[in-house]
N, C-alpha and C positions, 0 to 999 in steps of 0.2 A: 562421141566421146567427149562430150563439153560438160566444162563446167558451170554450173547455172549460179547466178548471182547470191542464192538464198543456201548455197553450200558454201558458200567463199566467206561470206560477210558473219561480222560476231553478234549475237540474240543478248540484248538488253535485258535484264531481270531485274525483278526488284531488292535485289541485294546489292550490296554495297560493292563499286569498284573499289578494287584493294591496291595499292603500290607492290612493284616486287619488294618483294624481302631482302633483307641483304643474308649473305648466306652465315647458316648459325657456326659459331667457331664450332668448331673441330674437338672431339674427345681427344685427349693424347694416345699414342698410340699402347697402346695393351703388350706387344710380343716385344718390342722393344725394353730391355730393363736393365738396371744397372748392374754391375760384375757384383758389387757387395753384393746384393737383393738374389743375383743368381745360386750364387754359391751359400747363402744361408737357406735356401729353397733346395737346394740338391744336398743339403746337410739335414737339411728336417725329415725326422723318421728314423733316423739311423740310430742303428743301437750304440749305449754308450761304450762296449768294446768295441764296435767298427770306427767310430768317432777319434778314439783312443790310438787304433791304429794308421784312423786316416792323420790324424797330427803328426804322428810318426815321422810318418814316409812324406808330407809334403814339408820337410827339414831335409829329405833331398832329393829335392824338386820335383818329386811326384804330382799329377793334378787330378784330382777331381773333374772328370770330365762329364759322364752322364750317370746317374741312377736305373739301374730296370726297378720298376716294381711291379713284380707278377700279383695276381688276386692270392689272397689268402698265407701270400707269404713274406719273409723277410725282404728288404728289400737288396740287391743287390749293388753297390757301388763298384764303379770301373773306374780305374787309376789309368795314367798312361806316365813314361817315362819324360825327361826335358826333352828329347831326340825324338820322342811318337813313335819309337819302332816297339816298342814291348807294352804287353799290357797287362794288367793284375787286377784281381776279383780279389773282396774282403768279405769275406764270411759273414756267417749271423756270430759265431764266436770272435770273431776279431781278427781271427786266422789268416793269413795269406794265400790264396791260391796263387802260382804262378804259371798255373797251366791250367787256364778252366777251359771246358766244353762249349766257352761263351763263342758263337759265333758273329762276327763282325763284318758287315758291306766296307768294302772301301770306297 
């Protein structure tokens, strides 16, 4: 189990020897975004009635946590109260569903 000199040597060829390149600058992290951008992204696609109800609830310190976007259906915004103890869903017509059948993971 010897290594011969041929396996350990570098073969010179007709190409130019290149100097080690400096590390390329990294692209900004895509997963981290500003809070304003996140809020705008969550609101995108909501119906006008949902937006109106959302703005009314935000006055009372409810926050838009996430929006479920099922295929071929209206988006389902989910809001939590200021203590994060209750959640509600805003229906497509802007009505508030305080007892949603939505199953949340802890």
